[in-house]
Structures are given as structure tokens and as C-alpha cells.
N, C-alpha and C positions, 0 to 999 in steps of 0.2 A: 936669403942670399946674403953673403958676407959683403963687407965694404970692398974688400980686395976683388972678389968676383965681379961685383958691380962695376968697379973702376976698370977692370980688365975688359969686360964686355963693352963698356962705353968707349974705351980707347980704340977697340977694334972697329967700331962703327963711326968714329969721328970723321974720317974722310968722306963717307957717304953723307953724313949730316952736314958737313961743310959744303958739299956740292949741292945738296938740297936747299940749304938756306940761301946760297947765292942764286939758285934758280928762282926762289921766291922773291928775293929783294932786288935783284939785278944791280946791286951796289955793294962793293967790297966792305965798306965800313958798317953798313947796316947788317950785312950778313955776319960779320964778326960779332956784332952786338946780339944778334938773334941766336947765334951759336952759344955765346956766353950765357945768355938768359936761359936757354934750353938746358945747358949743363947744370946751371944753378938749380933750376926747378926739378930736374931729374934727381940731383943729389939730395935735395931737401925732402923729396917725396919718394925716396927709394923704398921705404917700407910699404908704400901703396902698390908697388909692382908685385904681381902674383907670379911666383915661380911656375914654370911650365907653360906660360903664355909667351907670346911673341915680343921679345924685348925691343927688337928693331921697330916694330909697328908702334909700340908704346912711346918710344923716343920721337919718332916722326910725328905722331899725333900731338905730343907736347909742343913740338916746334911749330907745327901748322897752326895750332890753337893760339900760341903766342903771337905768331905773325898776323892772324886774323884780328886778334884783340888790338894789336898795335895799329893795324890799318884802320880799324873802326875809331880808335882814339884820334888818329890824324884827320879823318874825315870830319869827326865831330868838332875838332879844334878849328877847322877851316870854315865851319858854319857861322854865319854872321847872326848874332843875336842883337836886335835893336829894341831897347826898352823905352825909347822915346814915344810919346803919345802919337805923333803923326808919322812915325817911322822915317824920320828925316834922313838918317844915315843910309838906310837901305835904298831909299829913293833918290839919293843924291849922286848916283853914278853918272858918268858922262856918256853912257851908251845911247846911241840913237836907235830908235825903233821906227821902221817905215810904217806909214799909215796905209796898210794894204787891205782895202775893203773887199778886194776880189777873193781873198781867202775866206772871209765871212760868208760871201755869197756861195762859194764852193761848199762850205760846211752846211749851209742851208739846203743846197741841192743834194748833197750826200744824205742828209737826214730825210729828205723827201724820197730819195731812192730806197732807203731802208724801210720807210713806211709803206712803200709799194710792194715790198716782198710779201709772199704768202705767209700767213700766220704760222704755219707749221715749221717754217725755217726762220722766220723773223724772231720769234720768241726765244728759241735757243741761242740764236746769234746775239741778240741784245743782252741776254743774261751773261753770255761769255764775255761780251764787250764790257759789261759792268763789273767783271772780275770774278764771277762764279767759276768754280772748277767744273770740269766735265761731269764728274760724279755727282756733284751737288745739283747740277741741272737735271741729270737723269733722275735723281731721287725726287726732285721737286715736280717734274713733269710726268713721273711714273713711266719713263721710257727706258729701253735698254741703252747702255753706254755707247755701243756702236752706232745706234740710231742717232743719238745726240751728236756724236762726232761727224757723221755723214751729213746731217742737216746743217751744221755749222759750215762744213766744207762747201755744200751746195749754195748756202747764202753768200759766202765769200765769192764763189765763182760767179753767181748771178750779179752781184754788185760790181765785180770786175768787168763783166761784160757790159753792164749798163754804163759804167764810167767810160769804158773805151768807146761805146757807141755815142755817148754825149760829147766826149772830148777826143774825137779821133785824131786830132792834131795837137794834143795838149803840149807835146814837146816843142812844137813850132810856136804855139801861142806863148809859152813860157819864155822862149828865146826872144821873141818879138817884144814882150813886155819888159824884159830886162834891157834890151837895146834901147827902148823908149826911155826907160829910167836913166840910162847912162847919158842919153842925149839931152834930157830935160832936167837932170838933177840939179843943175846950177840955177834953173828957173825958180823964182820965188813961189810960183803957183804950185809946184810940186811939194806937198806938205810932208815933212818929217818932223817929228817932235822929239824933244829930249826930255829925260826924266829930271832934269835940273830944275 
């Protein structure tokens, strides 16, 4: 493809590219930067485009990849790296964390409920909870994929039923506990600690 043909095709798609980049960035200045970067990359890599393939898809893929890379750079730039021995800077925020022992008790009760599940559904459920994919669980347990999915579903359903039976008024308990906190939050006996 000649430079003139390439430029002509690019100019025909520029309106679509501009609406796509604005849709990605939701910011006019960022969208202009993204369009400009896409145009630059497309022009410098035009010899990599294979004639007979979808030019529009090629350009949109370039734009999407640039957007994703820029997003990852922003996220990485916002990550706090603390090289001090005691991580003073990370731990020096002024965020208050409530001392909620009830959440620890609920986790212990949930672990007990999981332990009470039948092994046929508990094992696949725990493997899925630990991050294994359905196919990995099926291969490891020598079960069909559908069986693994249904056992995990039944484990979730049984846990949900147990939780609802144990905490039939959990919404009311939650509201009462927060009303209590609001009433007694100024009292010194209600412990909240700071990371300072």
C-alpha cells in the first residue's frame, strides 16, 4: 500500500477513530492525545499492515492497545512504593479503621458452615474459592466440567440457605449495630484505632 493510499484510508476513518477514542477516554484532551498517538503509530508501522486485511480493525486495535497501556501506566504511577524498613509512609495515613470483632466471628462461622458441607461439593467449592478454574478442578478431580459447575452451584446454594437460617434477620441486626455505633461513637469505650 502506498503512502497516499494509506493516508486516504486513514482520513476516511478519522471521524470513527475520534468518536471511539472519546468513548474510551471520556475526556476531550485525552482523546485528542490518543488519536494523535494512534495516527503516529499507524504511520510509523504502516509497512506492518497486510493488504487485504481489515484496515479499520487494525487501526482500532492500535488505539485500544495504546489506551490500555496508558491506563496501566497511570495505575502503576498511582501505586505507592514505600522502601522504608517499617513502611512508615504507607502506615501513616489518617484513615480510621473500626475495631469490628463481629466480622471476624462471622468469618469463623462461615468457615464452620463450609466445613459442614458434604465433601462432594465442599472440595470443588474450596478449589474454586482458592482461584482454580472450572476446567482445572475438573481435571484434578477427574470429573466432567458440568458436574464441577453444578457442585459449586449447589455448594453456594447450601451456604446461602445456611447463612439465611443462621442470620434470618441479618439486615435488622446490621441496622441496629450501626445505630448503636452512631449513639456511642463519642464514648471513649467504643474503640477505633488509627494507623498513625
